[in-house]
BAROKE-543211 format. One record per residue (C-alpha): x, y, z; residue in three letters; residue number from 1. Coordinates in steps of 0.02 Angstrom, whole numbers. Layout:
<rs>
<r <X,Y,Z>,"ala",NUM> ...
</rs>
This chain:
<rs>
<r <-3249,-1726,6270>,"met",1> <r <-3343,-1888,6291>,"ala",2> <r <-3487,-1895,6414>,"asp",3> <r <-3453,-1995,6572>,"ser",4> <r <-3615,-2092,6554>,"thr",5> <r <-3648,-2166,6383>,"thr",6> <r <-3827,-2230,6365>,"pro",7> <r <-3860,-2413,6327>,"ala",8> <r <-3862,-2458,6143>,"arg",9> <r <-4033,-2453,6062>,"ala",10> <r <-4109,-2611,5990>,"ser",11> <r <-4249,-2650,5869>,"trp",12> <r <-4415,-2694,5951>,"ser",13> <r <-4426,-2850,5842>,"gly",14> <r <-4383,-2934,5678>,"lys",15> <r <-4517,-2840,5580>,"leu",16> <r <-4445,-2673,5635>,"ala",17> <r <-4271,-2724,5577>,"phe",18> <r <-4330,-2793,5408>,"val",19> <r <-4435,-2637,5374>,"leu",20> <r <-4292,-2520,5422>,"ala",21> <r <-4162,-2613,5319>,"ala",22> <r <-4278,-2630,5169>,"ala",23> <r <-4325,-2446,5184>,"ala",24> <r <-4141,-2402,5181>,"ser",25> <r <-4113,-2508,5026>,"ala",26> <r <-4268,-2443,4936>,"val",27> <r <-4211,-2271,4882>,"gly",28> <r <-4180,-2168,4727>,"leu",29> <r <-4078,-2312,4654>,"gly",30> <r <-4237,-2416,4645>,"ser",31> <r <-4345,-2272,4585>,"met",32> <r <-4243,-2198,4444>,"trp",33> <r <-4091,-2307,4412>,"arg",34> <r <-4176,-2476,4399>,"phe",35> <r <-4309,-2429,4268>,"pro",36> <r <-4176,-2343,4163>,"tyr",37> <r <-4062,-2496,4165>,"leu",38> <r <-4206,-2616,4132>,"ala",39> <r <-4262,-2513,3982>,"ala",40> <r <-4084,-2499,3917>,"lys",41> <r <-4038,-2682,3935>,"tyr",42> <r <-4181,-2781,3861>,"gly",43> <r <-4315,-2768,3995>,"gly",44> <r <-4355,-2946,4052>,"gly",45> <r <-4177,-3007,4025>,"thr",46> <r <-4106,-2876,4142>,"phe",47> <r <-4245,-2909,4268>,"leu",48> <r <-4204,-3095,4274>,"phe",49> <r <-4015,-3070,4290>,"val",50> <r <-4043,-2940,4427>,"tyr",51> <r <-4159,-3062,4520>,"leu",52> <r <-4024,-3197,4516>,"val",53> <r <-3890,-3079,4582>,"phe",54> <r <-3999,-3007,4722>,"val",55> <r <-4031,-3181,4792>,"phe",56> <r <-3851,-3242,4776>,"thr",57> <r <-3712,-3115,4797>,"ile",58> <r <-3830,-2981,4867>,"gly",59> <r <-3897,-3097,5000>,"leu",60> <r <-3723,-3158,5046>,"ala",61> <r <-3655,-2983,5075>,"leu",62> <r <-3813,-2928,5169>,"leu",63> <r <-3792,-3075,5288>,"leu",64> <r <-3607,-3040,5310>,"leu",65> <r <-3631,-2857,5359>,"glu",66> <r <-3781,-2882,5476>,"thr",67> <r <-3696,-3028,5564>,"ala",68> <r <-3537,-2926,5587>,"leu",69> <r <-3637,-2785,5665>,"gly",70> <r <-3735,-2899,5781>,"arg",71> <r <-3582,-2996,5839>,"lys",72> <r <-3484,-2840,5887>,"thr",73> <r <-3629,-2726,5938>,"gly",74> <r <-3538,-2585,5849>,"gln",75> <r <-3553,-2477,5694>,"ser",76> <r <-3426,-2508,5555>,"ser",77> <r <-3266,-2436,5631>,"ile",78> <r <-3291,-2523,5797>,"gly",79> <r <-3346,-2685,5712>,"ala",80> <r <-3181,-2705,5620>,"phe",81> <r <-3078,-2636,5763>,"lys",82> <r <-3151,-2771,5877>,"ala",83> <r <-3041,-2897,5784>,"phe",84> <r <-2884,-2791,5798>,"gly",85> <r <-2839,-2606,5780>,"lys",86> <r <-2747,-2640,5618>,"lys",87> <r <-2912,-2683,5533>,"tyr",88> <r <-3003,-2524,5584>,"ser",89> <r <-2953,-2439,5420>,"phe",90> <r <-3083,-2547,5329>,"ile",91> <r <-3216,-2479,5446>,"gly",92> <r <-3151,-2301,5420>,"val",93> <r <-3164,-2320,5231>,"leu",94> <r <-3340,-2392,5245>,"met",95> <r <-3390,-2258,5369>,"ser",96> <r <-3334,-2117,5255>,"ala",97> <r <-3461,-2171,5123>,"val",98> <r <-3622,-2113,5210>,"pro",99> <r <-3540,-1947,5257>,"phe",100> <r <-3504,-1918,5071>,"ile",101> <r <-3672,-1981,5007>,"ile",102> <r <-3799,-1902,5125>,"val",103> <r <-3765,-1716,5084>,"pro",104> <r <-3794,-1739,4897>,"tyr",105> <r <-3936,-1861,4931>,"tyr",106> <r <-4024,-1724,5028>,"cys",107> <r <-3999,-1604,4882>,"val",108> <r <-4090,-1727,4767>,"ile",109> <r <-4220,-1752,4905>,"gly",110> <r <-4251,-1565,4895>,"gly",111> <r <-4282,-1581,4707>,"trp",112> <r <-4409,-1720,4739>,"val",113> <r <-4497,-1614,4871>,"thr",114> <r <-4508,-1467,4749>,"lys",115> <r <-4587,-1575,4614>,"tyr",116> <r <-4713,-1648,4737>,"met",117> <r <-4765,-1471,4785>,"val",118> <r <-4756,-1417,4602>,"gly",119> <r <-4889,-1541,4548>,"tyr",120> <r <-5005,-1479,4685>,"ala",121> <r <-4974,-1292,4658>,"val",122> <r <-4911,-1259,4480>,"glu",123> <r <-4989,-1404,4385>,"gly",124> <r <-4915,-1536,4268>,"pro",125> <r <-4898,-1424,4115>,"ala",126> <r <-4773,-1309,4203>,"ala",127> <r <-4661,-1458,4249>,"leu",128> <r <-4669,-1544,4079>,"ala",129> <r <-4577,-1412,3978>,"asp",130> <r <-4431,-1516,3918>,"gly",131> <r <-4312,-1473,4060>,"gly",132> <r <-4318,-1283,4074>,"asp",133> <r <-4418,-1290,4237>,"phe",134> <r <-4293,-1411,4312>,"phe",135> <r <-4139,-1313,4256>,"ser",136> <r <-4211,-1150,4321>,"ala",137> <r <-4252,-1228,4489>,"phe",138> <r <-4086,-1314,4526>,"ile",139> <r <-3988,-1158,4474>,"ser",140> <r <-4101,-1042,4574>,"ser",141> <r <-3992,-1048,4729>,"gly",142> <r <-4111,-989,4865>,"ser",143> <r <-4266,-1090,4813>,"glu",144> <r <-4173,-1254,4787>,"ser",145> <r <-4082,-1222,4952>,"met",146> <r <-4248,-1199,5043>,"ala",147> <r <-4320,-1364,4979>,"phe",148> <r <-4158,-1454,5023>,"met",149> <r <-4169,-1387,5202>,"leu",150> <r <-4351,-1444,5215>,"val",151> <r <-4300,-1620,5163>,"phe",152> <r <-4154,-1616,5286>,"met",153> <r <-4268,-1558,5427>,"ala",154> <r <-4386,-1705,5399>,"leu",155> <r <-4239,-1825,5402>,"thr",156> <r <-4161,-1749,5559>,"tyr",157> <r <-4327,-1751,5651>,"leu",158> <r <-4353,-1938,5628>,"val",159> <r <-4173,-1980,5678>,"val",160> <r <-4185,-1864,5830>,"ala",161> <r <-4336,-1962,5893>,"leu",162> <r <-4224,-2116,5906>,"gly",163> <r <-4219,-2295,5841>,"val",164> <r <-4387,-2351,5912>,"asn",165> <r <-4493,-2192,5919>,"lys",166> <r <-4419,-2117,5761>,"gly",167> <r <-4349,-2237,5632>,"ile",168> <r <-4462,-2386,5672>,"glu",169> <r <-4623,-2284,5674>,"lys",170> <r <-4579,-2186,5517>,"ala",171> <r <-4540,-2344,5420>,"asn",172> <r <-4697,-2429,5486>,"leu",173> <r <-4798,-2292,5399>,"val",174> <r <-4693,-2249,5247>,"met",175> <r <-4644,-2422,5184>,"met",176> <r <-4821,-2495,5172>,"pro",177> <r <-4885,-2332,5097>,"leu",178> <r <-4743,-2331,4971>,"leu",179> <r <-4783,-2509,4915>,"ile",180> <r <-4972,-2477,4907>,"val",181> <r <-4950,-2315,4807>,"met",182> <r <-4824,-2394,4689>,"ala",183> <r <-4942,-2540,4657>,"ala",184> <r <-5087,-2420,4626>,"ala",185> <r <-4990,-2314,4501>,"val",186> <r <-4924,-2471,4415>,"ala",187> <r <-5101,-2543,4398>,"ile",188> <r <-5165,-2380,4326>,"tyr",189> <r <-5018,-2370,4204>,"ala",190> <r <-5059,-2545,4141>,"leu",191> <r <-5237,-2491,4095>,"thr",192> <r <-5171,-2361,3970>,"leu",193> <r <-5179,-2398,3782>,"pro",194> <r <-5011,-2468,3725>,"gly",195> <r <-4953,-2511,3901>,"ala",196> <r <-4961,-2699,3869>,"met",197> <r <-4820,-2683,3742>,"asp",198> <r <-4715,-2604,3879>,"gly",199> <r <-4765,-2742,4002>,"leu",200> <r <-4712,-2878,3880>,"ala",201> <r <-4546,-2793,3849>,"phe",202> <r <-4518,-2772,4037>,"tyr",203> <r <-4563,-2948,4094>,"leu",204> <r <-4519,-3066,3950>,"leu",205> <r <-4334,-3111,3939>,"pro",206> <r <-4249,-3098,3770>,"asp",207> <r <-4088,-3201,3771>,"leu",208> <r <-4020,-3102,3624>,"ser",209> <r <-4009,-2952,3740>,"ala",210> <r <-3888,-3042,3857>,"leu",211> <r <-3716,-2957,3854>,"ser",212> <r <-3566,-2924,3966>,"pro",213> <r <-3627,-2744,3987>,"glu",214> <r <-3797,-2806,4048>,"leu",215> <r <-3717,-2923,4175>,"ile",216> <r <-3602,-2787,4243>,"ile",217> <r <-3748,-2664,4253>,"ala",218> <r <-3855,-2791,4346>,"ala",219> <r <-3713,-2829,4466>,"leu",220> <r <-3687,-2645,4500>,"gly",221> <r <-3874,-2616,4528>,"gln",222> <r <-3881,-2763,4649>,"thr",223> <r <-3737,-2691,4747>,"phe",224> <r <-3802,-2512,4751>,"phe",225> <r <-3985,-2548,4792>,"thr",226> <r <-3954,-2658,4944>,"leu",227> <r <-3863,-2523,5047>,"ser",228> <r <-3704,-2626,5049>,"leu",229> <r <-3532,-2558,5099>,"ala",230> <r <-3604,-2397,5173>,"met",231> <r <-3596,-2452,5354>,"gly",232> <r <-3787,-2451,5360>,"ile",233> <r <-3814,-2639,5374>,"met",234> <r <-3672,-2657,5500>,"val",235> <r <-3752,-2519,5606>,"thr",236> <r <-3928,-2589,5590>,"tyr",237> <r <-3860,-2763,5629>,"gly",238> <r <-3782,-2694,5789>,"ser",239> <r <-3958,-2650,5851>,"tyr",240> <r <-4017,-2831,5828>,"leu",241> <r <-4058,-2950,5970>,"lys",242> <r <-3969,-3118,5968>,"lys",243> <r <-4137,-3206,5948>,"ser",244> <r <-4174,-3127,5779>,"thr",245> <r <-4152,-3251,5635>,"lys",246> <r <-4028,-3170,5518>,"leu",247> <r <-4054,-3289,5371>,"thr",248> <r <-4240,-3259,5353>,"ser",249> <r <-4221,-3073,5393>,"ser",250> <r <-4097,-3037,5252>,"val",251> <r <-4201,-3142,5131>,"thr",252> <r <-4352,-3034,5170>,"gln",253> <r <-4248,-2875,5149>,"ile",254> <r <-4185,-2933,4979>,"ala",255> <r <-4360,-2986,4928>,"gly",256> <r <-4436,-2818,4976>,"thr",257> <r <-4299,-2722,4885>,"thr",258> <r <-4323,-2825,4728>,"phe",259> <r <-4512,-2806,4741>,"gly",260> <r <-4504,-2616,4749>,"val",261> <r <-4381,-2610,4603>,"ser",262> <r <-4501,-2721,4505>,"leu",263> <r <-4645,-2602,4546>,"leu",264> <r <-4541,-2451,4495>,"ala",265> <r <-4515,-2528,4324>,"gly",266> <r <-4700,-2574,4313>,"leu",267> <r <-4746,-2393,4347>,"met",268> <r <-4624,-2312,4227>,"ile",269> <r <-4592,-2426,4077>,"ile",270> <r <-4773,-2470,4026>,"pro",271> <r <-4827,-2288,4058>,"ala",272> <r <-4687,-2226,3946>,"thr",273> <r <-4735,-2349,3809>,"phe",274> <r <-4915,-2288,3823>,"ala",275> <r <-4873,-2102,3821>,"ala",276> <r <-4725,-2096,3703>,"leu",277> <r <-4743,-2255,3599>,"gly",278> <r <-4585,-2343,3660>,"ser",279> <r <-4465,-2359,3806>,"gly",280> <r <-4323,-2267,3718>,"glu",281> <r <-4349,-2109,3821>,"ala",282> <r <-4319,-2211,3980>,"val",283> <r <-4171,-2307,3907>,"ala",284> <r <-4085,-2147,3851>,"glu",285> <r <-4112,-2045,4010>,"asn",286> <r <-4043,-2101,4176>,"ser",287> <r <-4052,-2019,4347>,"gly",288> <r <-4116,-1840,4362>,"pro",289> <r <-4160,-1819,4178>,"ser",290> <r <-4276,-1971,4186>,"leu",291> <r <-4358,-1920,4349>,"met",292> <r <-4374,-1733,4323>,"phe",293> <r <-4386,-1710,4134>,"ile",294> <r <-4451,-1868,4047>,"ile",295> <r <-4578,-1928,4176>,"leu",296> <r <-4667,-1758,4191>,"pro",297> <r <-4689,-1767,4001>,"gln",298> <r <-4761,-1943,4020>,"val",299> <r <-4883,-1884,4154>,"phe",300> <r <-4932,-1732,4049>,"glu",301> <r <-4984,-1848,3908>,"asn",302> <r <-5106,-1936,4025>,"met",303> <r <-5231,-1793,4019>,"gly",304> <r <-5347,-1770,4168>,"gly",305> <r <-5252,-1888,4281>,"met",306> <r <-5085,-1798,4258>,"ala",307> <r <-5096,-1693,4417>,"thr",308> <r <-5148,-1837,4530>,"val",309> <r <-5023,-1961,4455>,"leu",310> <r <-4880,-1837,4460>,"gly",311> <r <-4915,-1789,4640>,"phe",312> <r <-4937,-1969,4701>,"val",313> <r <-4781,-2024,4608>,"phe",314> <r <-4672,-1890,4688>,"phe",315> <r <-4747,-1923,4861>,"val",316> <r <-4693,-2104,4832>,"leu",317> <r <-4518,-2052,4778>,"val",318> <r <-4508,-1933,4927>,"leu",319> <r <-4545,-2078,5045>,"phe",320> <r <-4411,-2184,4960>,"ala",321> <r <-4284,-2043,4972>,"ala",322> <r <-4328,-2006,5155>,"leu",323> <r <-4313,-2187,5213>,"thr",324> <r <-4140,-2196,5136>,"ser",325> <r <-4080,-2027,5201>,"ser",326> <r <-4142,-2073,5376>,"ile",327> <r <-4036,-2232,5373>,"ser",328> <r <-3884,-2134,5311>,"leu",329> <r <-3899,-2001,5446>,"val",330> <r <-3930,-2134,5579>,"glu",331> <r <-3772,-2226,5522>,"thr",332> <r <-3668,-2066,5529>,"cys",333> <r <-3737,-2030,5704>,"thr",334> <r <-3697,-2205,5766>,"ser",335> <r <-3520,-2194,5695>,"ile",336> <r <-3486,-2030,5786>,"ile",337> <r <-3566,-2090,5949>,"ala",338> <r <-3470,-2256,5948>,"asp",339> <r <-3306,-2173,5898>,"gly",340> <r <-3308,-2029,6024>,"thr",341> <r <-3411,-2114,6162>,"lys",342> <r <-3520,-1959,6168>,"cys",343> <r <-3710,-1960,6186>,"thr",344> <r <-3820,-1994,6036>,"arg",345> <r <-3889,-1817,6047>,"arg",346> <r <-3717,-1737,6037>,"arg",347> <r <-3667,-1853,5894>,"ala",348> <r <-3825,-1804,5798>,"leu",349> <r <-3788,-1618,5821>,"val",350> <r <-3613,-1644,5747>,"ile",351> <r <-3686,-1744,5601>,"val",352> <r <-3822,-1614,5567>,"ile",353> <r <-3692,-1474,5562>,"ala",354> <r <-3580,-1569,5442>,"phe",355> <r <-3718,-1629,5325>,"ile",356> <r <-3802,-1459,5317>,"thr",357> <r <-3642,-1366,5274>,"val",358> <r <-3591,-1496,5145>,"met",359> <r <-3767,-1498,5072>,"gly",360> <r <-3762,-1309,5049>,"ile",361> <r <-3595,-1324,4956>,"ile",362> <r <-3663,-1463,4843>,"val",363> <r <-3820,-1362,4809>,"asn",364> <r <-3718,-1209,4763>,"met",365> <r <-3628,-1318,4636>,"gly",366> <r <-3776,-1282,4521>,"tyr",367> <r <-3775,-1094,4550>,"ser",368> <r <-3637,-987,4625>,"ser",369> <r <-3511,-1130,4627>,"leu",370> <r <-3557,-1200,4455>,"ser",371> <r <-3383,-1154,4392>,"phe",372> <r <-3316,-1302,4494>,"ile",373> <r <-3322,-1449,4373>,"gln",374> <r <-3214,-1587,4451>,"pro",375> <r <-3245,-1717,4315>,"met",376> <r <-3233,-1606,4163>,"gly",377> <r <-3348,-1487,4073>,"glu",378> <r <-3531,-1503,4120>,"gly",379> <r <-3498,-1601,4281>,"ser",380> <r <-3547,-1544,4455>,"ser",381> <r <-3490,-1566,4634>,"ile",382> <r <-3635,-1689,4654>,"leu",383> <r <-3574,-1794,4507>,"asp",384> <r <-3399,-1803,4582>,"phe",385> <r <-3461,-1856,4756>,"leu",386> <r <-3575,-1986,4677>,"asp",387> <r <-3431,-2060,4575>,"phe",388> <r <-3309,-2065,4721>,"ile",389> <r <-3433,-2146,4841>,"ser",390> <r <-3532,-2264,4729>,"asn",391> <r <-3407,-2313,4596>,"ser",392> <r <-3243,-2313,4694>,"val",393> <r <-3259,-2319,4884>,"met",394> <r <-3407,-2438,4901>,"met",395> <r <-3336,-2579,4790>,"pro",396> <r <-3166,-2562,4876>,"ile",397> <r <-3245,-2567,5051>,"ala",398> <r <-3349,-2719,5004>,"ala",399> <r <-3198,-2806,4928>,"leu",400> <r <-3094,-2775,5084>,"leu",401> <r <-3238,-2839,5192>,"thr",402> <r <-3247,-3001,5093>,"cys",403> <r <-3059,-3026,5106>,"ile",404> <r <-3065,-2986,5292>,"phe",405> <r <-3203,-3111,5331>,"val",406> <r <-3157,-3241,5200>,"gly",407> <r <-2969,-3246,5222>,"trp",408> <r <-2916,-3159,5384>,"ile",409> <r <-3037,-3192,5527>,"ile",410> <r <-3116,-3339,5433>,"gly",411> <r <-3298,-3370,5381>,"pro",412> <r <-3330,-3474,5538>,"lys",413> <r <-3339,-3315,5644>,"val",414> <r <-3489,-3253,5546>,"val",415> <r <-3565,-3427,5525>,"ile",416> <r <-3562,-3454,5714>,"asp",417> <r <-3648,-3286,5739>,"glu",418> <r <-3785,-3329,5613>,"val",419> <r <-3810,-3498,5698>,"arg",420> <r <-3847,-3411,5863>,"glu",421> <r <-4026,-3396,5799>,"ser",422> <r <-4041,-3500,5639>,"ala",423> <r <-3983,-3667,5566>,"lys",424> <r <-3893,-3590,5415>,"phe",425> <r <-3893,-3745,5305>,"lys",426> <r <-3812,-3652,5160>,"leu",427> <r <-3656,-3601,5259>,"ala",428> <r <-3544,-3692,5134>,"gly",429> <r <-3619,-3602,4984>,"val",430> <r <-3608,-3436,5077>,"trp",431> <r <-3423,-3468,5114>,"thr",432> <r <-3383,-3498,4931>,"val",433> <r <-3479,-3340,4885>,"met",434> <r <-3384,-3230,5009>,"val",435> <r <-3211,-3305,4982>,"lys",436> <r <-3209,-3326,4794>,"tyr",437> <r <-3358,-3262,4694>,"ile",438> <r <-3396,-3095,4778>,"ala",439> <r <-3215,-3030,4771>,"pro",440> <r <-3203,-3066,4584>,"val",441> <r <-3372,-2983,4552>,"val",442> <r <-3324,-2829,4654>,"leu",443> <r <-3161,-2807,4558>,"val",444> <r <-3259,-2818,4395>,"val",445> <r <-3384,-2685,4456>,"ile",446> <r <-3244,-2570,4515>,"leu",447> <r <-3143,-2582,4354>,"val",448> <r <-3298,-2567,4242>,"ala",449> <r <-3370,-2414,4328>,"tyr",450> <r <-3205,-2321,4339>,"val",451> <r <-3165,-2362,4157>,"ala",452> <r <-3340,-2305,4105>,"gln",453> <r <-3318,-2138,4195>,"thr",454> <r <-3148,-2113,4112>,"leu",455> <r <-3226,-2150,3942>,"gly",456> <r <-3131,-2313,3918>,"leu",457> <r <-3283,-2424,3925>,"phe",458> <r <-3463,-2401,3867>,"ser",459> <r <-3614,-2466,3962>,"met",460> 
</rs>
């Protein structure tokens, strides 16, 4: 039953708080382990340049669309679409389902990161750099992996429970600057290693011969995934914005910060791998968990006396990135429940905590007692399935429907007028073309390519 008195909607204390929170949401595991892998696989500097172009074109356009939609309606995703007519609320429902699917398995991976951070401090780098046995034993342990997942969840829940201003703002004010400083420090150290300059040249210098359709699709997908688009996060965070906040400069700063952290992630990992292993092949051939938890510990182990410090600092950094993203996901889920049921924020958070914890336990057990469940064929896990459904299917569809909704149903002028409440928006014409024509085509390409890749019909 809804409470009779619903508290006033929270709002960011200022533009900096919003930019930090939105950038913190975008800077997650996608920046830390997916970006360096793709850059190493697709020609280094060529991929970096194409990604840069996409972030500041289609990425910026969709960021602006979602934040403006949230600010105009003052609602999270379901309410934002419903405000224009009940028949459109299904778009918001689809978008809102994404964070509920993502956050349980994200917290499982957050538990892995927490374990490795502790592992460098307690067990030492040699124990973690054993070619994957340590990692396999941990994730299949059941009770130990569950415990670390619950620790990560507890940290996330605590920050969200403290609220938008006292929790999320203050946490991001500490974690985001620390993340950037630590990433820069590790990157600078990595560049001092013998052989690292070869990795730097590969990473930063474009090679036009490396340009391919696969590279372009991969860069498009990475742009889409790293900016927290089509998850309801930017709509929710936009709904906490004051009308005086300039949306155009805010989203540009968010995109710039996200690109900057991705750039730093590559600067940490690719030159260090060249220095330790002689080339970037190990990065290019290992994406996701295998890169983070198997290859990189081997890289750190080859660095001698600095291995313990570098490994610990690196996983503290990754923990911050994972936490800032999980906080935004849980906050979005909480806002969706509170807006949809008209209950208090506290009651909505209790419901969200119960759901995420139960789902997280099930996903975690997918590597131990429930490992016989292999939804996508032999060797797959529950986590793999949830990741595919949310990232490769639901998010592109939700973003496509959003572009059609704004571009062709309610009309771009609705969003343009909202943006102009606080900024001139000189590029409104370019933005309109992007949302009406370019973005929908790009999103269809991403959707088809990623589904075809998963089904084995297309190689990337």
